[in-house]
DRENDOKOL-771005 format. One record per residue (C-alpha): x, y, z; residue number from 0. Coordinates in pm, whole numbers, plus 32768, in hexadecimal, padded with zeros to 4 digits. Example, Ala and Ser with C-alpha at 12.3 -4.5 7.8 and 13.67 -1.06 7.14 Angstrom:
residues 2
ATOM    c1    c2    c3  pagu
ATOM  84CE  7E3E  830C     0
ATOM  8557  7F96  82CA     1
This chain:
residues 479
ATOM    c1    c2    c3  pagu
ATOM  7B37  893F  8334     0
ATOM  7A13  893E  8423     1
ATOM  7AEF  89E9  8527     2
ATOM  7BEF  8AF1  84C4     3
ATOM  7CA8  8AF1  8611     4
ATOM  7E07  8A61  85E2     5
ATOM  7E47  8906  8669     6
ATOM  7F38  88E2  878A     7
ATOM  8063  87F9  8766     8
ATOM  7FC0  870A  885E     9
ATOM  7E7E  86FD  878F    10
ATOM  7F46  86BA  8653    11
ATOM  8005  859E  86F5    12
ATOM  7EC8  84F4  8772    13
ATOM  7E25  851A  861D    14
ATOM  7F5C  848D  8571    15
ATOM  7F5E  8364  8660    16
ATOM  7DF3  8316  8605    17
ATOM  7E29  833A  848C    18
ATOM  7F6E  8275  848E    19
ATOM  7ECA  815B  8555    20
ATOM  7DB8  8134  8451    21
ATOM  7EBA  8135  8339    22
ATOM  7F7D  8027  83F3    23
ATOM  7E42  7F50  8406    24
ATOM  7DFC  7F7C  8290    25
ATOM  7F5C  7F10  822E    26
ATOM  7F61  7DFD  8334    27
ATOM  7E1B  7D71  82B0    28
ATOM  7EAE  7D3D  8156    29
ATOM  7FB2  7C51  81EF    30
ATOM  7F13  7BBE  8327    31
ATOM  7E39  7AC8  8266    32
ATOM  7F60  7A27  81AD    33
ATOM  7FD0  7949  82CC    34
ATOM  7E69  78E7  831F    35
ATOM  7E12  7878  81BB    36
ATOM  7E62  7703  81E3    37
ATOM  7D87  76F1  831D    38
ATOM  7C6F  77BB  8279    39
ATOM  7C7E  76D7  814A    40
ATOM  7C5A  759B  821B    41
ATOM  7B43  7619  82FE    42
ATOM  7A6D  76BE  81F1    43
ATOM  7AB3  75C0  80E0    44
ATOM  7B59  76AC  7FE9    45
ATOM  7BDE  762B  7EA0    46
ATOM  7D4A  7688  7E5D    47
ATOM  7CEB  777D  7D48    48
ATOM  7BDE  782C  7E14    49
ATOM  7CBF  784D  7F45    50
ATOM  7D8F  7956  7E8F    51
ATOM  7C56  7A2D  7E7A    52
ATOM  7C5B  7A66  7FF0    53
ATOM  7D87  7B46  7F9D    54
ATOM  7D20  7BB4  7E41    55
ATOM  7BC3  7C2D  7EA2    56
ATOM  7C5D  7D22  7F99    57
ATOM  7D65  7D9C  7EA2    58
ATOM  7C66  7DBE  7D89    59
ATOM  7B6F  7EA2  7E3B    60
ATOM  7C7B  7F5F  7EFA    61
ATOM  7D3F  7FB2  7DBE    62
ATOM  7C09  7FF0  7CEB    63
ATOM  7B5C  80EB  7DD0    64
ATOM  7C87  81B2  7E58    65
ATOM  7C72  82D2  7D61    66
ATOM  7AFD  82EF  7D97    67
ATOM  7B30  82E6  7F12    68
ATOM  7C35  83F9  7EFF    69
ATOM  7B5A  84E3  7E35    70
ATOM  7A25  849C  7F09    71
ATOM  7AF1  8503  803A    72
ATOM  7B40  8651  7F96    73
ATOM  79D7  8691  7F31    74
ATOM  790A  8602  8050    75
ATOM  79F7  8631  8176    76
ATOM  7B2D  8574  81DD    77
ATOM  7AC2  8521  833F    78
ATOM  796D  84B2  82BF    79
ATOM  7A0C  83C3  81C2    80
ATOM  7B06  834E  82C7    81
ATOM  79ED  82EC  83B4    82
ATOM  7920  824E  829D    83
ATOM  7A4F  8180  823A    84
ATOM  7A85  8118  83A4    85
ATOM  791C  80A1  83BD    86
ATOM  792A  7FD9  8279    87
ATOM  7A7F  7F44  82CE    88
ATOM  7A15  7EDD  842F    89
ATOM  78CA  7E43  83BF    90
ATOM  797D  7D84  82AA    91
ATOM  7A7E  7D03  83A7    92
ATOM  7967  7C88  848B    93
ATOM  78BA  7BDA  8367    94
ATOM  7A04  7B3E  82F7    95
ATOM  7A33  7A94  8448    96
ATOM  78C9  7A1A  8442    97
ATOM  78E4  798B  82E0    98
ATOM  7888  781E  82B6    99
ATOM  78C0  77F7  813F   100
ATOM  79AB  785D  8026   101
ATOM  78BA  795D  7F97   102
ATOM  7877  7A08  80E4   103
ATOM  79E8  7A32  8137   104
ATOM  7A47  7AB0  7FDC   105
ATOM  7926  7BAA  7FE3   106
ATOM  7993  7C24  813D   107
ATOM  7AF7  7C54  80C2   108
ATOM  7A7A  7D1B  7F96   109
ATOM  79B1  7DF9  8081   110
ATOM  7AE8  7E23  815C   111
ATOM  7BA8  7E9D  802C   112
ATOM  7A97  7F99  7FDB   113
ATOM  7A9F  801C  8142   114
ATOM  7C19  803A  812D   115
ATOM  7BFC  80FD  7FE6   116
ATOM  7B1F  81FE  8096   117
ATOM  7BF9  8204  81CC   118
ATOM  7D61  8212  814D   119
ATOM  7D5C  834A  806F   120
ATOM  7C83  840A  8167   121
ATOM  7D7A  83BE  8280   122
ATOM  7EB2  841F  81BA   123
ATOM  7E02  8559  813D   124
ATOM  7DB8  85C7  82A3   125
ATOM  7F24  8590  8306   126
ATOM  7F93  865F  81D9   127
ATOM  7EAB  877F  8231   128
ATOM  7EEC  8775  83A8   129
ATOM  8066  879F  8394   130
ATOM  810E  88C0  82E1   131
ATOM  81E1  886B  81B1   132
ATOM  834D  8847  8216   133
ATOM  83F1  87B8  834D   134
ATOM  82AA  8791  840B   135
ATOM  8201  86C7  82FA   136
ATOM  833E  85FE  82BA   137
ATOM  833E  8587  8423   138
ATOM  81CC  852F  8413   139
ATOM  81FE  846E  82CF   140
ATOM  8327  83C0  8370   141
ATOM  8232  8332  846F   142
ATOM  8143  82E0  8350   143
ATOM  8258  822C  8292   144
ATOM  82C2  8169  83C5   145
ATOM  8168  80E0  840F   146
ATOM  811F  809D  829E   147
ATOM  8268  7FEB  8263   148
ATOM  825B  7F1C  83A0   149
ATOM  80EB  7EC0  8372   150
ATOM  8139  7DAB  827B   151
ATOM  823F  7D09  835C   152
ATOM  8161  7D2D  848E   153
ATOM  8040  7C92  83CC   154
ATOM  8103  7B55  8385   155
ATOM  816A  7B38  84F4   156
ATOM  8011  7B84  8584   157
ATOM  7F67  7AA2  8487   158
ATOM  803A  797B  84F9   159
ATOM  7FFF  79BA  866C   160
ATOM  7E86  79EE  864A   161
ATOM  7E54  78C2  8566   162
ATOM  7F1C  77E0  864D   163
ATOM  7E8D  784C  879D   164
ATOM  7D3B  78F5  8761   165
ATOM  7CB4  786E  8617   166
ATOM  7CB6  78FA  84B5   167
ATOM  7B79  79C8  84FD   168
ATOM  7C45  7AB4  85D6   169
ATOM  7D17  7B15  84AB   170
ATOM  7BDE  7BDB  8448   171
ATOM  7B43  7C25  859C   172
ATOM  7C7F  7CD3  861C   173
ATOM  7C20  7DFB  853D   174
ATOM  7ACC  7E2E  85DF   175
ATOM  7B30  7EBC  8735   176
ATOM  7C37  7F96  868D   177
ATOM  7B32  801A  8599   178
ATOM  7A36  805F  86AF   179
ATOM  7B3C  8117  877F   180
ATOM  7BAD  81E4  8651   181
ATOM  7A44  8241  85FE   182
ATOM  7A10  82B3  8768   183
ATOM  7B43  8395  8768   184
ATOM  7B29  8419  8601   185
ATOM  7A24  852D  8646   186
ATOM  7AE9  8596  877A   187
ATOM  7C43  85A1  86DC   188
ATOM  7C09  85EE  856B   189
ATOM  7B7E  8726  84C6   190
ATOM  7AA2  871A  8395   191
ATOM  7B31  87A9  8254   192
ATOM  7AC3  87A0  80EB   193
ATOM  7AF7  8851  7FA1   194
ATOM  7A73  89B6  7FB3   195
ATOM  7978  89CD  7E9B   196
ATOM  781B  8A54  7E6D   197
ATOM  77C3  8931  7D90   198
ATOM  77C9  87C2  7DED   199
ATOM  77D1  873D  7C89   200
ATOM  7840  85D8  7C78   201
ATOM  78DC  8543  7B3F   202
ATOM  780F  8403  7B2E   203
ATOM  788C  8399  79D6   204
ATOM  79F7  83CC  7A3E   205
ATOM  79C0  8311  7B86   206
ATOM  7921  81E5  7AD7   207
ATOM  7A27  81C8  79C3   208
ATOM  7B5E  81EF  7A9E   209
ATOM  7ADA  8108  7BB0   210
ATOM  7A73  7FFC  7AB5   211
ATOM  7BB9  8028  79F3   212
ATOM  7C97  8009  7B26   213
ATOM  7BCC  7EE5  7BB0   214
ATOM  7BEA  7E2A  7A63   215
ATOM  7D5F  7E76  7A51   216
ATOM  7D9F  7DF1  7BB1   217
ATOM  7CC2  7CC0  7B6E   218
ATOM  7D7C  7C74  7A2C   219
ATOM  7ECB  7C88  7AE0   220
ATOM  7E74  7BBF  7C18   221
ATOM  7DC9  7AA9  7B4F   222
ATOM  7EBD  7AA0  7A29   223
ATOM  7F90  7983  7AB2   224
ATOM  7E5E  78A4  7AE0   225
ATOM  7DB5  78FD  7997   226
ATOM  7EF9  7923  78CF   227
ATOM  7F9C  7A63  7855   228
ATOM  7F40  7A12  76ED   229
ATOM  7DDD  79A1  7741   230
ATOM  7CA6  7A42  76B0   231
ATOM  7C3F  7AAE  780E   232
ATOM  7D85  7B64  785F   233
ATOM  7DAC  7C0B  770C   234
ATOM  7C3B  7C69  7700   235
ATOM  7C3F  7CFE  785E   236
ATOM  7D7E  7DC4  7817   237
ATOM  7CEA  7E51  76D5   238
ATOM  7BA4  7EA7  7788   239
ATOM  7C5D  7F4B  78AB   240
ATOM  7D34  8020  77C3   241
ATOM  7BFF  807F  76F9   242
ATOM  7B47  80EC  7835   243
ATOM  7C75  81AF  78B4   244
ATOM  7C91  8251  775C   245
ATOM  7B1F  82AB  776C   246
ATOM  7B5C  833B  78C6   247
ATOM  7C70  841C  7841   248
ATOM  7B8B  8493  7728   249
ATOM  7A72  84DD  7820   250
ATOM  7B57  8595  7912   251
ATOM  7BE8  8677  7804   252
ATOM  7A89  86E6  77A1   253
ATOM  79ED  86F4  78FE   254
ATOM  79AC  8843  79AB   255
ATOM  79D5  879C  7B01   256
ATOM  7AB9  866E  7AC5   257
ATOM  7AF0  8558  7BC1   258
ATOM  7C67  8573  7B7C   259
ATOM  7CD1  86CD  7B01   260
ATOM  7DFD  8683  7A24   261
ATOM  7E9D  87CC  7A87   262
ATOM  7F19  870E  7BBA   263
ATOM  800B  864D  7AD8   264
ATOM  80B8  878D  7A6D   265
ATOM  818D  8758  7BA1   266
ATOM  82B8  8691  7B28   267
ATOM  8301  8622  7C8C   268
ATOM  819F  85A4  7CCC   269
ATOM  819B  84DD  7B87   270
ATOM  82FA  8454  7BBD   271
ATOM  82AE  83F7  7D25   272
ATOM  817B  8330  7CBE   273
ATOM  823B  8273  7BB0   274
ATOM  834E  8226  7CAC   275
ATOM  8248  81BB  7DAE   276
ATOM  81B9  80C4  7CB1   277
ATOM  8314  802A  7C88   278
ATOM  834D  8023  7E03   279
ATOM  8207  7F61  7E27   280
ATOM  8263  7E74  7D0C   281
ATOM  83BA  7E26  7D9F   282
ATOM  836C  7E10  7F12   283
ATOM  820A  7D8A  7F3D   284
ATOM  826B  7C4D  7E84   285
ATOM  83AB  7C32  7F54   286
ATOM  82DC  7BEA  808D   287
ATOM  8219  7AE0  7FCD   288
ATOM  834B  7A20  7F53   289
ATOM  840E  7A39  809A   290
ATOM  82E2  79A1  8151   291
ATOM  82CC  7885  8054   292
ATOM  8442  7843  8065   293
ATOM  8443  7831  81E1   294
ATOM  8314  774B  81F5   295
ATOM  8334  7675  80BC   296
ATOM  84AF  7651  80A1   297
ATOM  8535  768A  8202   298
ATOM  8405  75E4  82A6   299
ATOM  83B0  7700  8395   300
ATOM  8265  76FC  844D   301
ATOM  8178  7822  8422   302
ATOM  81DD  78B6  8573   303
ATOM  8353  7889  8533   304
ATOM  8330  792E  83DD   305
ATOM  8270  7A4E  847B   306
ATOM  8372  7A81  858F   307
ATOM  8483  7A85  8487   308
ATOM  83F3  7BCE  8408   309
ATOM  842A  7C84  8553   310
ATOM  8582  7D16  84F6   311
ATOM  84F2  7D8F  83AE   312
ATOM  83D0  7E3E  845B   313
ATOM  84B6  7EE0  855C   314
ATOM  85A9  7F63  8456   315
ATOM  848D  7FEE  8381   316
ATOM  8411  80B9  84A9   317
ATOM  856F  813B  84FA   318
ATOM  85CD  8186  8390   319
ATOM  8485  823D  834D   320
ATOM  84CF  8323  8473   321
ATOM  8631  835F  83F6   322
ATOM  85B0  839E  8294   323
ATOM  84BE  84AB  830B   324
ATOM  85E5  8561  83B0   325
ATOM  86CC  853E  8283   326
ATOM  85C2  85B8  8191   327
ATOM  85B3  8704  824B   328
ATOM  872D  872B  8229   329
ATOM  8773  86B9  80C4   330
ATOM  8620  86A2  8017   331
ATOM  8552  856D  7FCA   332
ATOM  85E9  850A  7E78   333
ATOM  8743  8499  7EF5   334
ATOM  86A5  83CE  800E   335
ATOM  85AF  832B  7F1F   336
ATOM  86C6  82CE  7E2C   337
ATOM  8792  823D  7F4C   338
ATOM  8664  8174  7FC0   339
ATOM  8628  80E0  7E67   340
ATOM  879A  8083  7E47   341
ATOM  878D  7FCE  7F98   342
ATOM  8651  7F15  7F2E   343
ATOM  86FE  7EA1  7DEC   344
ATOM  8832  7E2E  7EB2   345
ATOM  8757  7D6F  7FAB   346
ATOM  8698  7CBD  7E95   347
ATOM  87DB  7C56  7DE7   348
ATOM  884E  7BC8  7F37   349
ATOM  8702  7B10  7F63   350
ATOM  8737  7A7C  7E07   351
ATOM  885D  79B6  7E99   352
ATOM  8788  78EA  7F90   353
ATOM  87ED  7779  7F8F   354
ATOM  871B  7642  7FCA   355
ATOM  87C7  7601  8118   356
ATOM  87B0  776E  817D   357
ATOM  87F0  77FE  82D5   358
ATOM  8728  7922  8364   359
ATOM  8853  79E2  83EC   360
ATOM  8937  79A3  82C0   361
ATOM  883F  79C5  81A3   362
ATOM  870F  7A8C  8214   363
ATOM  875E  7B77  8335   364
ATOM  8855  7C51  8273   365
ATOM  877B  7C96  8141   366
ATOM  864B  7CC0  8225   367
ATOM  86F8  7DDC  82DF   368
ATOM  8770  7E81  819E   369
ATOM  8617  7E67  80FE   370
ATOM  8578  7EF5  8239   371
ATOM  865E  8024  8231   372
ATOM  861B  8047  80BD   373
ATOM  84A4  8039  80F2   374
ATOM  84B0  8144  8202   375
ATOM  858F  821F  8129   376
ATOM  84AE  81EF  7FF8   377
ATOM  834F  81F9  8087   378
ATOM  836F  833B  8151   379
ATOM  8407  8419  803E   380
ATOM  832A  838C  7F29   381
ATOM  81F5  83E1  7FF9   382
ATOM  827E  853E  8041   383
ATOM  82C0  8572  7ECE   384
ATOM  8163  84FC  7E6F   385
ATOM  80B1  85F6  7F51   386
ATOM  81A5  871C  7F49   387
ATOM  8129  885E  7EAF   388
ATOM  7FC6  87D8  7E91   389
ATOM  7EB2  88CB  7EF2   390
ATOM  7DD1  886E  8014   391
ATOM  7C9F  882D  7F3D   392
ATOM  7D62  872D  7E6B   393
ATOM  7E0C  867B  7F90   394
ATOM  7D14  855A  7F8F   395
ATOM  7D4F  8525  7E1C   396
ATOM  7ECB  8529  7E4B   397
ATOM  7EA9  8431  7F6A   398
ATOM  7DCD  834F  7E94   399
ATOM  7ECC  835D  7D78   400
ATOM  7FF6  82F1  7E4D   401
ATOM  7F2E  81D7  7EED   402
ATOM  7EB1  8167  7D96   403
ATOM  8013  8168  7D08   404
ATOM  8093  808C  7E23   405
ATOM  7F6A  7F9E  7E13   406
ATOM  7F6F  7F72  7C98   407
ATOM  80EB  7F50  7CAA   408
ATOM  80CB  7E40  7DB0   409
ATOM  7FCC  7D80  7CDE   410
ATOM  809D  7DA6  7BA4   411
ATOM  81E4  7D46  7C4E   412
ATOM  8153  7C14  7CF9   413
ATOM  80B4  7B98  7BB7   414
ATOM  81F2  7BC4  7AEC   415
ATOM  82D7  7B2B  7BF4   416
ATOM  81EF  7A02  7C31   417
ATOM  81F0  79C5  7AB9   418
ATOM  836F  79D7  7AB7   419
ATOM  838B  78E4  7BDD   420
ATOM  828E  77F6  7B44   421
ATOM  8344  77FF  79F5   422
ATOM  848A  7794  7A97   423
ATOM  83F3  7691  7B84   424
ATOM  83A5  754F  7ACA   425
ATOM  8360  747C  7C00   426
ATOM  82DC  7533  7D34   427
ATOM  831A  73FB  7E0A   428
ATOM  848F  7410  7DC7   429
ATOM  8521  7506  7EC5   430
ATOM  864A  755A  7DE6   431
ATOM  8563  75A3  7CC2   432
ATOM  847D  7670  7DA1   433
ATOM  85A6  773B  7E21   434
ATOM  8618  777F  7CBC   435
ATOM  84C3  781A  7C7A   436
ATOM  84DA  78F5  7DAF   437
ATOM  8638  7966  7D4B   438
ATOM  85BC  79CC  7BF1   439
ATOM  849B  7A8E  7C8C   440
ATOM  8582  7B4B  7D7A   441
ATOM  8670  7BA2  7C5D   442
ATOM  8550  7C24  7B8A   443
ATOM  84DD  7CF2  7CB5   444
ATOM  863B  7D86  7CC7   445
ATOM  8619  7DEE  7B5B   446
ATOM  84CF  7E9E  7BAE   447
ATOM  857C  7F52  7CCF   448
ATOM  868C  7FCA  7BDF   449
ATOM  8578  805B  7B04   450
ATOM  84FF  810A  7C3F   451
ATOM  8659  81A2  7C6E   452
ATOM  8654  8227  7B09   453
ATOM  84F2  82AD  7B32   454
ATOM  8552  8368  7C6F   455
ATOM  868E  83F7  7BCF   456
ATOM  85F6  846E  7A88   457
ATOM  8484  84B1  7AD1   458
ATOM  8491  856B  7C1F   459
ATOM  84F9  86D7  7C25   460
ATOM  8636  8712  7CEF   461
ATOM  85DB  887F  7D25   462
ATOM  8483  8827  7DB3   463
ATOM  8526  8721  7E8E   464
ATOM  861F  881D  7F16   465
ATOM  8508  8918  7F5A   466
ATOM  84B8  8858  8098   467
ATOM  861C  8869  811F   468
ATOM  8625  890C  8275   469
ATOM  84BE  8987  8260   470
ATOM  8447  8A23  83A3   471
ATOM  82F3  8992  8407   472
ATOM  8286  8AE3  848E   473
ATOM  82E0  8B96  834C   474
ATOM  827B  8A8C  824F   475
ATOM  8144  8AE9  8186   476
ATOM  800E  8A1E  81CB   477
ATOM  7F91  896F  8093   478
């Protein structure tokens, strides 16, 4: 740290507010564009195939560069990477609103994803280092889970309002003043920290192979439904991505200063938490996608009405994340995580019953509330598990890993569930047929959530989970 004086509780709270706000914007930005897509497509003349790349370009660069962003934060300084990410993200948002063609908007979204990949792991790493492991960190990560979980629901709502009343450009421009304000306060509220090392060796070969491998993997998944799962493109990209990731493993094992030291995976809880996080992403990120389609395509909701329908979900995520952070301190994070995954599976099975002539209160409100509680109960403990017991100089790496797991899981889950829905739907103009596809997707998502339950039960150490029970923030060791 550049300053060894301990932070006061007030300083920590202000810093947490700043970091959580930026995380909220990153998550929000992944969803806010969805509602604006039809308007963007009409005004910029997008083809139907290229329109999907307004979403995919963001996911591709965000997922591909997260591990690199996390390690750069450890080596170069977390506050420095945080501010660099803010700058890139804000500039990209400004350019996105100014775009006048397909290529310009897609390029701006890719740049946004890159900025987010620098920003997200640096922010989570600073939260991890700022709050002592135990009750204090659990409460902080409860706030983190609340803003992360509610960001997607808030994005759908805000996207509808801005598109309707201000124009689609404001879906991007809304990030700019937030980014400028965050950049102004960051040097005043955040301390610099980095890995203590005399050398600043950077594993270039490892960085290139893992970034290219992850980017190819995400690209293969998000474009598989268009190109075909058995197409030369999809199979070739998957083989190339696995080959690059395999080369990365080989390089890391032999490197004196690896980008990802594999000793970090000796922690059973860290490894299990990341696998569970991948399954959480796969089950839940696609849930938002299909609920939005069902409300607008089957029930005939407007963009604003669909957005407002997510308000109960956002509220219950915030409340349940706060409750989860308290329960984790009393019983450990594993039981809460398992409970969260069970609730997510129950909610998805309930969503799988949606009828053609559905009613919001009868068919959507109940499973929305259950899924919101499940998300709060899952996201907070899985994040705690992924960063618990990690030394300070590896906190950026651990933060990059958990973000990567969720992002790749989201891309994988959406691709698989879209393929399932498309396979069942023979005529997308027939509402009954369309609903059958959505039902199949929700049921498959429930199966993924059940896998998440099993992963949490068998891969996460119960003893390490219980080690956090009743921890006193004043006595807890600082990582």
